[in-house]
N, C-alpha and C positions, 0 to 999 in steps of 0.2 A: 656385635656390640649393642648393649641395651641403650634405650633412650637416656637413662640416667648417666651412663658412662659417656655418651656423646656430650651431654651438657657439662659434666665435670671436666672433660677435656677442653671444651670451649672456655670454661671459666679459668682453667689453667693458662690458656692463651691470653685471656684478658688480664690476668694477674701478672703476666710477663710483658704486658703492653705490646704484644706481638700481633700487629695488624695483619701481616701476611699469613700467619698461622690461622688467625680468625677467619680470614677470607677463604682459606682452604676448607673450612668447616661449615661455611654458609652456602645455602642454595643461591642460585643466580637471582631468584625472585624474592630473596630474603626481605622480611619486613621488620623494622624496629619501631617500637612504640615507647615514647618516653613517659616520665611520670606525670606529665600534664596532658597526655593524650596526643601529642604531636607525632606524626607518622613519617618515617623515611622509608622509601621502597627501593629495592634493587641493591644488590651486593656492593657495587662500586660506590654508590652514594652513601650507604651505611658505613663502609670502610673509611671514606673520607671524613665522615662525622666522628667516628671513633678516633681517627688520627688526630683531629682537632681537639677532641676531649682529652686525650692523653697529653697533649701539649698544655692544656689548662690544669690538669691533675696528673702530673708526671709519676706520682706514686700510687695511682688508683689501684684499689684492691677489693675483691669481693671475698667475704668470709661466709662460708656455708654453715648454717646451724642445723637446718633440716632440709631434706629433699624428698619429694614424693613423686612417684612415677605411675602413670596410668596410660599404658600404651604409648602413643606418640606424644603425649602431653606430660610435661614435667613442671612441678612447682618447686621453687627454691625459696627458702627463707633464711635471712641472715642480715649481715651488715655490709655496707660499702664505706670505704674510707679512702682518703687521699689528701694531699696538700695542694691547696689552690695556688697556682703559680702566677696569678695576676697581681696587679698593683694593689697594695693594701696598707694597713696601718704600719707606720715606720717601726722597724725592729721586730715585727711579729710574723710568724709563719702561721698560716690559716689552715689548720688540720681539721678536716670535716669527717665526722662519723655519723652515719645515718642508717637506721633500721630500714630494710627494704625486702621486697618479695619480687620474684620474677616468674612469669609464665612463659614457658618455652614450648614450642611445637616443633617436633622433628618431622621432616619430610624427606623421604628417600635416604635416610641415614645421615642427614645434614640438618643444621639449624635452619628451620623454615621461618620461624618468627621468634622474637625476643621482646617481651613486654615488661617494663619496670613499673613497680608500684612503690612509691616512697613519698614522704612529706619533705619537700626540699625547702621549706620556709627557713629552717635553721641554717642550711647551707647557703641560701641566698643572702641571709644577714651577714654571714662570714665573708661573702664575696664583695660586699659593699665597702666603700672607702671609709665609712665612718667607724672610728674606734668604738664608740658607744654601742652602735648597732651590732658590731661584731662581738663585743663582749657579752651582750645579752643573748646572742644566738647560739653560742657553742663554745668549743674549746679553742683557746689561742695558746700557742706554745711560744715562749720568748726565745728568739734566736741569739 
């Protein structure tokens, strides 16, 4: 299986919010780096973080627009979207769509590291309790 195929399989597991399948595709020493540079190390800790993330964004989904492979390194470009499940403006669903890129390193046929590059300022505005800030920052869908 190519590095690209491994990454696409992992993305399919993410899109299904399937933490168990994700864990089966990660190295024990897996490293996750978020869009602000915070690092989580170790498969168990990363899976716990993903589990919590899927609770916050139950419809989380990655859309791949371009993918490049160079040996064990894969670059993915696309968008990420989901609906924020937190407390927000009365009567609104906070659906967030953000352009993003991911740098993935394959190690022994598994996901060794996963790094996200994205500007979360719009997403953060949507997650805040203020209607005005949310309306300035992105798309709100009336429920």
